[in-house]
N, C-alpha and C positions, 0 to 999 in steps of 0.2 A: 503493499500500499504506500509506503514511504517513498519508494521509486517513483510509482505514477504522480504522486503529489510533487516532488520535485521537478519531473518532467514538465507538468502543467505549469508550475510557478516559472520555471525557467523559459518556457515558451512564451509566457506573458511578457516577459522583458523583451524578446525578440519582436512580438507583435507590437509593442509600443513605439518601436520603429517605424512600422508600417502604419502609424497613425491610429492604431486601435487602443484606447485607454482601458484602464482597469475594469471600469463598469461595463463597458463595451465587450471586453474579452469574456467576463462573467457570463453576460448575456448570450453571447455567441456559443460559448462551450455549453451552456444549459441547452440551447435548441439542438446541438450535436449529441450531446449525452442522451437526451430524451429519445431521439431517434435510435440511438444504438441499443439502449435499454429496451425500447419498443421491438426492435428486432431479435434481441436476446430472450424476451419473455412473451413472444408471440402476440403482441398487441398489434392490431390491424392498422397498418398504414398503407395507403394506396401504393401498389409496387412500383409505379413510376416514380415515387418519391421517397422510398424507403432507405435504409442505411446502406444497402447493397448498391443502389442506383449512385450514391455518392462515391463509394470506395471503387467503382469501376472508371470514374472519368479523372481526368487531369487537365491542367491549362485552362485556358479561357472557357472551355466546355463544362468544367466543374464550377467555375464562378457563376456562369449563367444558369447552371441546372440547380445550384445552391439558391440563388435568388429565386428561380421559378418554384423550387420545392418550399420555401419559406411562404411565398405569396399563395401557393395552392393548399397548404395546410392550413393556412389562415382562413380559408372559405369552407374549411371543413365544418359539420356540425358537431356539436358536444364538446367534450373537453379537448380534443385535438384542436379544434378551431380557436377555443379559448387561449390555449397555450401560444399558439402562432399568430392571433391576430395582431396585424400591425408590425409583425416581425421583419425586420430589414438586414440583410447581410451588411456587415462592416469590413468585409475583407476586399483588399484591392490586389493582392499578390495571391494568385492561385497556389503557389508553391507552399505558402504558410497554411492555407486551408487544407490542402493535401497532407502536409506534415501533422496538423491537428488531427485529422480523420485517422491517420496512421498510428497514432499513439495507442 
């Protein structure tokens, strides 16, 4: 557990240089962790926008898909829509998003 915590905090410092502040980092990691946990626990997420759909992409395709994913999930009904309502991507560098997904 300590190893992942250290990685996450270390990555926070890296993202700060990409214009993502502490609050935005927490928000973005929360969106990503929810998708990852939903995948691991069998929570229904539309396949086009699930965790695996993010893992498969890179570069500008990944950034575009992440933006689309947040927007689409925000339009879902129930808790899913509430979690992602108004969610926006703060990533400008696809390499950083890919690294975070790969942790």
